[in-house]
Structures are given as C-alpha cells and as structure tokens.
C-alpha positions as CSV (number, residue, x, y, z in Angstrom):
1,X,309.8,219.8,207.0
2,X,309.8,217.0,204.8
3,X,310.1,213.2,206.0
4,X,313.2,211.8,204.7
5,X,312.2,208.1,205.1
6,X,312.2,206.3,202.0
7,X,310.8,203.0,200.7
8,X,311.6,201.1,197.3
9,X,309.3,201.5,194.5
10,X,308.7,199.3,191.5
11,X,306.4,200.4,188.4
12,X,305.9,200.0,184.8
13,X,305.9,203.2,182.8
14,X,305.6,203.7,179.0
15,X,308.4,203.7,176.9
16,X,308.1,207.6,176.0
17,X,308.1,208.5,179.7
18,X,311.3,206.3,180.2
19,X,313.1,208.2,177.4
20,X,312.1,211.6,179.0
21,X,313.3,210.4,182.5
22,X,316.5,209.3,180.9
23,X,317.1,212.6,179.0
24,X,316.3,214.5,182.1
25,X,318.9,212.4,184.0
26,X,321.6,213.0,181.5
27,X,320.9,216.8,181.1
28,X,320.3,217.7,184.8
29,X,322.8,215.2,186.5
30,X,320.2,214.2,188.7
31,X,319.4,210.5,190.0
32,X,316.3,208.9,188.7
33,X,315.1,208.6,192.4
34,X,315.3,212.4,192.8
35,X,313.5,213.1,189.5
36,X,310.7,210.7,190.3
37,X,310.4,211.8,194.0
38,X,310.1,215.5,192.9
39,X,307.6,214.6,190.3
40,X,305.4,212.6,192.7
41,X,305.6,215.2,195.4
42,X,304.4,218.0,193.1
43,X,301.6,215.9,191.5
44,X,300.4,214.5,194.7
45,X,301.0,217.5,196.8
46,X,302.5,215.1,199.3
47,X,305.6,217.0,200.3
48,X,305.9,219.1,203.6
49,X,306.9,222.7,203.7
50,X,304.8,223.9,200.8
51,X,302.5,227.0,200.9
52,X,299.4,226.5,198.8
53,X,297.7,229.9,197.8
54,X,294.6,230.7,195.9
55,X,294.5,233.9,193.9
56,X,296.6,237.0,195.2
57,X,296.3,239.7,197.8
58,X,296.6,242.3,195.0
59,X,293.4,241.0,193.4
60,X,291.3,241.4,196.8
61,X,292.8,245.1,196.9
62,X,291.3,245.6,193.5
63,X,287.9,244.2,194.6
64,X,288.1,240.8,193.0
65,X,286.7,238.4,195.6
66,X,284.2,236.2,193.8
67,X,284.4,232.8,195.3
68,X,287.0,230.9,193.1
69,X,287.5,227.5,194.8
70,X,285.6,225.2,197.3
71,X,286.6,224.6,200.9
72,X,286.6,221.0,199.8
73,X,289.5,221.9,197.3
74,X,291.4,223.8,199.9
75,X,291.4,221.1,202.4
76,X,293.1,218.9,199.8
77,X,296.2,221.2,200.0
78,X,296.4,221.9,203.8
79,X,295.1,221.4,207.3
80,X,296.2,224.8,208.6
81,X,295.8,228.2,207.1
82,X,293.7,231.5,206.8
83,X,291.9,233.4,204.2
84,X,288.4,234.8,203.4
85,X,285.1,234.0,201.7
86,X,283.0,235.1,198.8
87,X,282.7,238.9,198.7
88,X,284.8,239.2,202.0
89,X,282.2,237.6,204.1
90,X,284.2,237.3,207.3
91,X,287.7,235.7,208.2
92,X,288.7,232.1,207.4
93,X,290.7,230.0,210.1
94,X,291.8,226.5,209.4
95,X,292.8,224.5,212.4
96,X,293.5,220.7,212.3
97,X,291.8,220.3,209.0
98,X,288.6,222.0,210.2
99,X,287.7,225.4,208.2
100,X,286.0,228.1,210.3
101,X,284.3,231.3,209.4
102,X,284.3,234.2,211.8
103,X,281.6,236.7,210.7
104,X,281.3,240.2,211.2
105,X,278.5,239.7,213.7
106,X,281.2,238.1,215.8
107,X,279.7,234.5,215.3
108,X,281.7,231.6,214.2
109,X,280.8,228.5,212.3
110,X,282.5,225.6,210.7
111,X,281.7,225.7,207.0
112,X,280.9,222.8,204.9
113,X,282.8,221.8,202.0
114,X,280.7,223.4,199.4
115,X,281.5,226.8,200.9
116,X,283.7,228.9,198.5
117,X,286.8,231.3,198.9
118,X,288.3,233.9,196.7
119,X,291.6,233.8,198.6
120,X,293.4,231.4,200.9
121,X,296.7,230.2,202.2
122,X,297.3,226.7,203.7
123,X,299.8,224.4,204.5
124,X,300.2,220.7,205.3
125,X,301.6,221.6,208.9
126,X,304.5,219.5,210.1
127,X,306.2,221.9,212.5
128,X,309.6,221.8,214.5
129,X,309.2,220.9,218.3
130,X,307.0,223.4,220.3
131,X,308.6,226.4,221.9
132,X,307.6,228.7,224.9
133,X,307.4,232.3,223.5
134,X,307.6,234.1,226.9
135,X,305.8,237.3,227.8
136,X,304.2,239.2,225.0
137,X,303.3,242.8,225.6
138,X,301.6,243.5,222.1
139,X,301.5,242.4,218.5
140,X,304.9,244.1,217.8
141,X,306.5,242.4,220.7
142,X,304.9,239.1,219.4
143,X,306.6,239.7,215.9
144,X,309.9,240.6,217.5
145,X,309.9,237.2,219.4
146,X,309.0,235.3,216.3
147,X,311.8,237.3,214.3
148,X,314.4,235.8,216.6
149,X,313.3,232.5,215.5
150,X,313.5,232.9,211.9
151,X,316.9,231.9,210.3
152,X,316.2,233.9,206.9
153,X,314.3,236.7,205.3
154,X,313.9,235.1,202.0
155,X,311.7,232.0,202.8
156,X,308.3,231.7,204.2
157,X,307.1,230.4,207.7
158,X,303.8,229.0,209.0
159,X,303.0,229.3,212.6
160,X,300.5,227.9,215.2
161,X,300.5,229.7,218.6
162,X,298.3,228.1,221.4
163,X,297.7,229.2,224.9
164,X,295.9,231.8,227.3
165,X,295.9,235.3,226.1
166,X,295.5,238.0,228.6
167,X,294.0,240.3,225.8
168,X,293.3,239.8,221.9
169,X,291.8,242.4,219.5
170,X,290.4,241.1,216.0
171,X,288.3,242.3,213.3
172,X,286.1,240.6,210.9
173,X,285.5,242.2,207.3
174,X,281.7,242.2,206.4
175,X,280.0,241.0,203.4
176,X,280.2,243.5,200.5
177,X,279.3,243.8,197.1
178,X,281.4,242.2,194.3
179,X,283.9,244.8,193.1
180,X,284.3,246.6,196.4
181,X,287.9,247.6,197.0
182,X,289.4,246.0,200.0
183,X,290.1,249.3,201.6
184,X,286.5,250.2,201.3
185,X,285.5,246.9,202.7
186,X,287.8,247.1,205.7
187,X,286.5,250.6,206.6
188,X,283.3,249.1,207.7
189,X,284.7,246.2,209.7
190,X,283.8,245.7,213.3
191,X,286.5,245.0,216.1
192,X,286.2,242.5,218.9
193,X,288.1,242.6,222.2
194,X,288.8,239.5,224.3
195,X,290.1,239.3,227.9
196,X,291.6,236.1,229.5
197,X,290.8,233.7,226.7
198,X,292.4,230.5,225.4
199,X,292.8,230.2,221.8
200,X,295.0,229.8,218.8
201,X,296.8,232.0,216.3
202,X,297.2,230.7,212.8
203,X,299.4,232.6,210.5
204,X,302.3,233.0,208.1
205,X,305.4,235.3,207.7
206,X,306.0,236.1,203.9
207,X,309.2,237.9,202.5
208,X,308.8,241.5,201.0
209,X,309.5,240.4,197.5
210,X,306.1,238.8,197.3
211,X,304.2,241.9,198.3
212,X,301.9,241.8,195.0
213,X,301.2,238.3,195.6
214,X,300.5,237.9,199.4
215,X,300.4,239.8,202.6
216,X,304.2,240.5,203.4
217,X,305.4,240.1,206.9
218,X,303.1,238.5,209.5
219,X,299.6,237.7,208.9
220,X,297.6,236.0,211.7
221,X,294.0,235.1,212.3
222,X,292.7,234.0,215.8
223,X,290.3,231.4,217.0
224,X,289.2,230.9,220.6
225,X,289.5,227.3,222.1
226,X,285.9,227.0,222.1
227,X,285.6,227.9,218.6
228,X,283.1,230.6,219.3
229,X,284.9,233.8,218.5
230,X,288.0,235.1,216.5
231,X,289.1,237.2,213.5
232,X,291.8,238.7,211.9
233,X,294.5,239.6,214.6
234,X,295.2,243.3,215.4
235,X,296.8,243.1,218.8
236,X,297.3,240.7,221.6
237,X,299.2,240.2,225.1
238,X,300.1,237.3,227.1
239,X,302.0,236.5,230.3
240,X,305.3,234.7,230.4
241,X,305.0,231.1,229.7
242,X,301.4,231.5,228.6
243,X,301.9,230.7,224.9
244,X,303.4,228.0,222.9
245,X,304.4,228.2,219.3
246,X,304.9,225.6,216.6
247,X,306.8,226.9,213.6
248,X,307.5,225.4,210.3
249,X,310.0,226.8,207.5
250,X,308.2,226.8,204.3
251,X,310.5,226.6,201.1
252,X,307.9,226.1,198.3
253,X,304.9,228.3,197.3
254,X,302.2,227.1,194.9
255,X,299.7,229.6,193.7
256,X,296.4,228.6,192.0
257,X,295.0,231.6,189.9
258,X,291.3,231.9,189.4
259,X,289.8,231.8,186.0
260,X,286.7,233.8,187.0
261,X,285.6,236.4,184.7
262,X,286.4,239.2,187.3
263,X,289.9,237.8,187.7
264,X,290.6,237.5,184.1
265,X,289.4,241.0,183.2
266,X,290.9,242.8,186.2
267,X,293.9,245.2,185.9
268,X,296.4,243.7,188.3
269,X,299.4,245.6,186.9
270,X,299.2,248.4,189.8
271,X,301.3,247.8,192.9
272,X,298.6,247.9,195.7
273,X,300.9,246.8,198.6
274,X,300.5,250.2,200.4
275,X,296.8,250.0,200.0
276,X,296.8,246.3,201.2
277,X,299.0,247.3,204.3
278,X,296.5,250.1,205.0
279,X,293.7,247.6,204.8
280,X,295.3,245.1,207.1
281,X,296.0,247.5,209.9
282,X,292.8,249.8,209.4
283,X,290.7,250.4,212.5
284,X,287.1,249.7,212.6
285,X,284.1,250.1,214.9
286,X,285.0,248.5,218.6
287,X,282.5,245.9,219.6
288,X,282.3,244.1,223.1
289,X,283.5,240.4,223.5
290,X,280.7,238.1,221.8
291,X,278.2,237.3,224.4
292,X,279.2,240.3,226.7
293,X,277.5,243.7,227.0
C-alpha cells in the first residue's frame, strides 16, 4: 500500500534529462509529476507494495545456492521476509527488520549483516488493518481462510500472522555441499513440533504463472515469540480468535539475479516446479521441541 501523501519538490536537472522528460511526457501522455515520482520510487526503492527477490527458486532446485548477496543488502529492500543461507544452511525469517537463521539443530540466531544468502524474498511491509483469522484446524485450513481475503489470483500478497498456536510443525534444511539439488537437501531435513507456542508466521502468496521464479501459492516461515525456535512451516493449528493477520497486496516484483559463476553456468531452462513443490512439502526426521526431550 503506497502512501498517497505528496509534497512539492523543486530541483535543477541537466538539459539532456529535461529533454528526455519532455519526450516521455509527450509520447506517454503522463504528467511530469507521475514520471518523476515513478522514477524516484524505482531508484530509491521507496514505494510500498513491492516484493524484492534475490535469484530464483528454480536455481535452488538445480543446486545453485552459493551466497549471492549480504544480509545488509537485503535489509535495504525490506523489513519482512524469508529465504535461506549459503548452501541452504537453515531457514531465514525476517521480522521487524531483524534477520534470523533457524538452523537444522533447532537453534536460532540473529545474523549479522555480513551473512550471505542465495535466495530471499522481502518487502517493506505496510499492511492493511489487522484481522482475526478464526480457528485454524491445519495448514490447508489456514490457506483457505487466507484465500477468502484475496481479491485476485494475479498479484502477490505478503503476510504476517501473530498469536498463540496450539500446534506448529516446521523443518530446517541442513547445510549441504554446493551443487546439491534442493530435493536431495530436503530429504535430510529435521522436523520440529511445537505445542501451545506464541509466535509469528511470515510469508507470501504468489501466482501460479511465476512457478519457475518463486514458490507458487503460499510459503511461510515461523519464528517463536522468544526468537528461540522456528523454521519452514509444514503444519499448524490454532483456536478461534488466537491468530491475528496483517496482509499487504503486492503489485510489483523486482528480481536481482546473481552473477556468481554457478548461476551463470547453470542450465535453468528446465521446469523444476514439480521438484520444487515436492521439496517444499517433503517430510524429514521428526525431532522433539527444542529444549524438550
């Protein structure tokens, strides 16, 4: 949701830029205000309702997960999001501008800005008013309740869901060798069960037409309120009035493609969406709730 408040702006620009601005105004029919505003929003990444993504999910499927960008770089483009780390070393959860790593041993740490990521999706979160979701009997029921709040299947949505969860099941992919395909990495993932836990779901809904770029449909990561546990969401339950959702419709998608040797040389022409879906839902080794036997 972009803030429509406007303020006057006066500045000096080179004559060549002025000619280009006049040409665009004549050919497009747009006002000078509209052209300048769009250019500034794009350059400064200041507009709301924009998803910023690094690399593609298809690259992860093919085993391209060398760290491409720093967490510092990611934070410049959003304060809410998810992703992973170099060689798929756990799950990334970004909440309130803080980037957390949920590792395969169940531990969680807030990472420093130098940590690197091969894939992430973030947004500068400016949601609509919070809503009560009602009882949730499982992840499919959660999706159904969120579906009822979507007004289109052709744009993107960002979500933050907070509250008391009766049950949550997550997983965290372990660190693997560079080049390991995502499906093979996910086969070794541990799962974690949590009961009566407060926490936050961070996630996105993406249209099916972007299945080679990102995870289509819903994709959520979880972080407990004390920031000591979490992971990629597999299942959850909650009582009536236990969960509050904040939702933002996203109309813009910006993708930064890596220039690493692995990405540049990879064959990304194959449709790996079926393998991606299998990896996202694949079962792992069940572990007790961290801190409990």
